[in-house]
C-alpha positions, 0 to 999 in steps of 0.5 A: 356212816358206821365204821366197823371195828377191827376184829382183834380176835381174828387178827391174833388167832393164828398166833394165839397158841404160841402167845399163850405158851410164852404168856404161861411161862411168864406167869409160871416164872413171875417174869413180869419185869426185866429178865429174858422175856423183856430182853427178847421183846426189846431185841425183836422190836429193834429188829422190826423197827430197824433201830438201835434201842428199845425199852419196855416200860410199864405204862403208856404214861412212862412211854410218853414221859421217858422221851420227854425227859430224854429231850430235856423237857421240864415242867412248865415247858410247852409241848 
């Protein structure tokens, strides 16, 4: 059985104009790390997930590595 993929273009179509405005501001200000845009994103994620903290990281690897460090997992431990 062949399953169709989600049409991501259609999914984001309604928000594309607003997204592009913010993306252009980030590009114009070279605001790729830290700063107001990341802070705003982290606050929005906290509100959406109803959690106290959220951290924007640079890669999926960091997103996996940081919680392992926080949990005290070390090299050689079985996960």
